[in-house]
C-alpha positions as CSV (number, residue, x, y, z in Angstrom):
1,M,-7.0,6.1,10.3
2,F,-3.4,5.7,9.4
3,H,-1.1,2.7,10.0
4,E,2.6,3.2,9.7
5,F,5.4,0.6,9.6
6,D,9.2,0.7,9.1
7,L,11.1,-2.0,7.2
8,L,14.8,-2.1,7.8
9,V,16.6,-3.4,4.7
10,P,20.2,-4.3,5.4
11,A,22.9,-3.6,2.9
12,F,23.7,-6.4,0.4
13,T,20.4,-8.2,1.1
14,A,19.6,-10.5,-1.7
15,K,16.0,-10.9,-3.0
16,A,16.1,-14.6,-2.0
17,S,16.7,-13.6,1.7
18,S,14.6,-10.4,1.8
19,A,14.0,-8.4,4.9
20,V,10.4,-9.0,6.0
21,E,8.0,-7.1,8.3
22,T,4.4,-7.9,9.1
23,A,2.0,-5.0,9.0
24,A,-0.9,-5.7,11.3
25,L,-3.9,-3.7,10.2
26,T,-7.5,-3.4,11.2
27,K,-10.6,-4.6,9.4
28,G,-11.4,-1.9,6.9
29,H,-10.7,-0.5,3.4
30,V,-7.3,0.7,2.3
31,T,-7.9,4.0,0.6
32,A,-4.3,5.2,0.1
33,V,-0.7,3.8,0.3
34,E,2.6,5.7,0.8
35,I,6.1,4.3,0.6
36,M,8.9,6.6,1.7
37,F,12.4,6.1,0.4
38,P,15.0,8.2,2.2
39,R,17.8,9.9,0.4
40,G,20.7,7.7,-0.3
41,C,18.7,4.7,-1.5
42,A,19.8,5.6,-5.0
43,G,17.2,3.2,-6.5
44,Q,19.1,0.3,-5.0
45,V,16.5,-0.7,-2.4
46,F,13.5,-2.7,-3.7
47,V,10.2,-3.3,-1.9
48,V,6.9,-5.0,-2.4
49,V,3.7,-5.4,-0.4
50,E,2.0,-8.8,-0.3
51,R,-1.1,-10.4,1.2
52,G,-0.8,-14.1,1.6
53,E,0.9,-15.5,-1.4
54,S,-0.1,-12.6,-3.7
55,Q,1.8,-9.5,-4.4
56,L,-0.5,-6.5,-4.1
57,W,1.8,-3.5,-4.9
58,P,3.2,-3.0,-7.4
59,S,0.6,-4.8,-9.4
60,N,3.1,-6.4,-11.8
61,P,4.4,-9.6,-10.2
62,D,8.0,-9.1,-11.4
63,G,8.0,-5.5,-10.4
64,A,9.2,-3.7,-7.2
65,H,9.0,-0.2,-5.9
66,K,12.3,1.8,-5.6
67,G,13.3,5.4,-5.2
68,D,15.7,7.9,-3.7
69,G,14.4,10.7,-1.4
70,V,10.8,10.3,-2.6
71,V,7.4,9.4,-1.3
72,L,5.4,7.2,-3.6
73,R,1.7,7.8,-2.9
74,W,-1.4,6.6,-4.6
75,D,-5.1,6.3,-3.9
76,E,-6.2,2.7,-3.5
77,D,-9.4,0.8,-3.3
78,Y,-8.5,-2.4,-1.4
79,P,-11.0,-4.0,1.0
80,L,-9.6,-5.9,4.0
81,P,-12.8,-7.4,5.4
82,D,-11.4,-10.7,6.9
83,E,-8.4,-12.5,8.3
84,P,-5.6,-12.3,7.8
85,L,-5.6,-8.6,8.6
86,T,-1.9,-8.4,7.8
87,L,0.2,-7.4,4.9
88,T,3.8,-8.5,4.4
89,L,6.4,-5.8,3.6
90,R,9.3,-7.3,1.8
91,G,12.6,-5.5,0.8
92,W,16.0,-6.3,-0.7
93,A,19.1,-4.3,-1.6
94,P,21.7,-6.5,-3.2
95,A,23.9,-3.5,-4.4
96,A,23.3,-1.1,-1.5
97,R,26.3,-0.4,0.7
98,F,24.3,0.9,3.6
99,D,21.2,-0.2,5.6
100,H,18.0,1.7,4.8
101,T,14.7,2.1,6.5
102,I,11.7,2.3,4.2
103,T,8.5,3.6,5.8
104,F,5.1,2.4,4.7
105,R,1.8,4.1,5.5
106,F,-1.7,2.7,4.9
107,E,-4.7,5.0,5.1
108,M,-7.9,3.1,6.0
109,V,-11.6,3.7,6.6
110,P,-14.0,1.3,8.2
111,L,-15.8,-1.0,5.8
112,D,-19.2,0.6,6.3
113,Q,-17.9,4.1,5.5
114,A,-16.2,2.8,2.3
115,E,-19.4,1.1,1.2
116,A,-21.4,4.3,1.9
117,A,-18.9,6.4,0.0
118,R,-19.1,4.0,-3.0
119,A,-22.9,4.1,-2.9
120,L,-23.1,7.9,-2.8
121,P,-22.1,8.7,-6.4
122,G,-24.6,6.1,-7.7
123,L,-27.3,7.6,-5.5
124,V,-26.5,11.1,-6.5
125,R,-26.5,10.1,-10.2
126,R,-29.9,8.4,-9.8
127,M,-31.4,11.4,-8.0
128,A,-30.1,13.7,-10.7
129,G,-31.6,11.5,-13.4
130,A,-34.9,11.5,-11.6
131,L,-34.9,15.3,-11.3
132,I,-34.0,15.8,-14.9
133,G,-36.5,13.2,-16.1
134,N,-39.4,14.9,-14.1
135,R,-39.1,18.3,-15.9
């Protein structure tokens, strides 16, 4: 399942007064994240994703994602098993002369499916080892 959210970042928004949007998700496992920067951002719009008081993406606490006409996408392995089932999308654009809408997408699978997928490689590895060992 996919969850998609837009964050409107007004021109000249300082980091201290960031634009904020709450992304309400479902219980599950985040398997991929996409952040779409439209053309015209010119690297002047900065965004982060937080959960509670912690910054999740980018991983470096002083960092922020930025871009211009690009989609940042990466595979992820982030469980979301309990409340709050929300992420905070935060953006600022102190030097941007125009408003910009940044789109965030979160690909998720139910927790039980994620656990089964994680267990499968180990199971296959053990089965292969047992077969090779029995020759």
